N, C-alpha and C positions, 0 to 999 in steps of 0.2 A: 079728579084726584091724581096727584103725582105718584109715580112708582117710588117705592122706598128702596134705597141702595145702602147696604151695610158694608162698611170698610173695616176689615179686621187686620190690624198690624201692630206689633209692639213698638215699632219705630215711629215716634211722633212726627218726624219729617215726612215719612211716606204716607201716614194717615192724613196729614194736612194737604199734601200734594194731591192725593186721590179725592179728598173731600172737595177741594177747590175745582178740580177737573170735572167732577160730576154734579156740582150743585145746580147747574142749568139743566141737567138731564133728569134729575129727580130729587126727592128728599133724601139727603145723605145722613146716615146715622154712622157713628164710629165706635169702635171698641178696641181696647189695647190688649185684652186677654181673651182666651177661649171661653172662660166662664162668663165674662161680660157679654160676649157675642151670643151665647146660648140664651141668656136672659133677654137680650134685645129681640132675638128671633121669636121667643115665646110670646113677648108682649106686643111687638111691633109688626111681626109677619112681613119682613122685607121680601121684595120680589126677586132681588139679586144680591149676592154677597161676593165681594172681592176678599179673598182669604189668604193671608200669608201662611206659608207652611211652617217656618221655623219661628216658634215663640216659646218663651219659658212657660213651664207648667204644662198646660194642655196645648199640644201642637196642632197645626192646621188639619192634619188627617184625622185626629181625634175629634176635632170640632165638626168636621165634615160628616164623620160617621154619626155622631150624636145628633147633628142637625137634620140628617136625612130621616130620622125616626119621627120628627115633629113637622118638618117643613118640606115635604116631598115635591111641591111645586116650585120651590125656590131654586133659581139658577145660581150655580156656584162657579166662579172663576178663580182658580188658584193663581196667586201671584207670589213668585219666589225667586230667590237668588240662586237656587240650586238647579242647574241644568242636568238633571239626572233622569234618564229614561225610565228606570224602574219606579222611581218616585212618581213620575208623571202617570205611568200605567196604574199605579195604586190609586192615585187621586181620581183618575177617570173611572176606574172600576168601582170606587166608592160613590160615584155619582157627580163628580165635577164635570162641567161642560167644557171648560178650557183650562189650559195649563200655560201660563205666560211667565217667562223668565225675566228677571231684572238684569241689567237695565232694560226697560221696555220702551217702545215707541209710543208716546202718549196718544197720538192720533189713531194708531192702530188699536190700542186698548179701548179708546172711546168708541171706535167703530164696532168692536166686539160687544161692548156693553149695550150699545144702541140696538144692534142686531138681536141680541139675546132678549132684550126687553120687548122688541116687536114680535117675537115668536109667540104664536098662539099656543095655549095649553094642549090642543089636539096635535099640533106639529111636534111638540115636545114628546108626547107619548108615542107618536108614530116613529120618532127617531130615537127611541130609548133614552129620552131625556136630553138629547143633544139637539139644540135648535139650529141646525145648519142652514135652514132657510127661514124666511120670514113671510108674513102675509103679503108684503108688497114686492117680494123678490122671488124669482124661480129657484128651485132646489139646485144645488151644485152637483155636477156630475163627477 
């Protein structure tokens, strides 16, 4: 069974780009709003979510907070145009694993997603939810 990856972004071009980038990595689901993302999380149980911070209605931090109550094992990578250290700290404190700013390097983003998908649940728990190492790679010092 392929891992499910949820792409949440209100920008159709960004959703399409990320969907195309990860279609070989897993089954890609897409949402344009926070409410739609939460419905998908509830029914599809994705393993990883790429989540935009700035969206109309429910923003990415609100989605992250709500998603954490239902999907504690889901890895979340925040993807945003805001290079704001306080916002990044908030996202990480709410349970995001990574905070990637746009424009991002597609190869690096793909590597982060693959690394997160390879992390075992035990490694995630031992690293407070942050899979900095995977089953086939030694921990970083």
